[in-house]
C-alpha positions in Angstrom: -12.6 0.7 4.9 -11.1 2.9 2.7 -14.1 5.2 1.0 -12.9 8.2 3.0 -9.2 8.2 1.2 -9.4 10.4 -1.7 -6.6 9.1 -4.3 -4.9 11.6 -6.9 -5.2 9.7 -10.2 -1.7 8.3 -10.4 -1.8 7.0 -6.9 -5.1 5.2 -7.9 -3.2 3.5 -11.3 -0.6 2.9 -9.0 -2.4 0.8 -6.6 -4.5 -1.1 -9.5 -1.2 -2.1 -11.6 0.4 -3.1 -8.4 -2.2 -5.3 -7.3 -2.6 -6.9 -10.8 0.7 -7.6 -11.0 1.2 -9.2 -7.4 -2.2 -11.3 -7.8 -0.4 -12.7 -11.3 2.7 -13.7 -9.3 5.0 -10.4 -9.9 7.2 -8.8 -8.1 8.3 -4.7 -8.4 9.3 -1.6 -7.3 7.7 2.0 -6.7 10.0 4.4 -7.0 8.3 8.0 -6.2 9.2 11.2 -5.0 9.4 11.6 -1.2 5.6 12.6 -0.1 3.8 11.0 -3.0 2.1 8.4 -1.1 4.2 5.4 -1.4 3.0 4.1 1.7 -0.3 4.3 1.2 0.1 3.0 -2.1 1.5 0.0 -0.9 -0.9 -0.6 2.0 -4.2 -0.1 -0.3 -2.7 -2.3 -3.0 -1.6 -5.2 0.0 -4.9 -5.0 1.2 -6.7 -5.7 -1.8 -4.8 -9.0 -2.3 -5.6 -10.1 1.8 -8.8 -11.8 2.6 -11.1 -9.9 5.2 -9.8 -12.3 7.8 -6.0 -12.6 6.4 -3.0 -11.3 7.8 -0.7 -9.0 6.3 3.1 -8.8 7.3 5.2 -5.9 6.4 9.1 -5.9 6.7 11.1 -2.5 6.7 14.3 -1.7 7.3 14.3 1.1 9.9 11.9 2.1 12.8 10.8 5.2 11.0 9.5 3.1 8.4 7.6 0.9 10.7 6.0 3.9 12.5 5.2 5.4 8.9 3.4 2.4 7.8 1.8 1.8 10.9 0.0 5.2 11.1 -0.7 4.9 7.5 -2.2 1.1 8.1 -4.3 2.6 11.2 -5.7 5.5 8.7 -6.6 3.1 6.1 -8.4 0.3 8.3 
């Protein structure tokens, strides 16, 4: 699935930290600059927490963010 995606070191660290924190019942925010890969980071972190047959629901406040998330999700899967 994600073998073809090359992450920057900060993105890899973020995916690891977010996955671990959420797996332990935590919550948080991902403040980062525009174009830094926030959507990619969040999609990769979320997919680590969903079983192979699982369903992932994502809620966003705008259609632009929905399109961005859908495009990134398609690239990752």
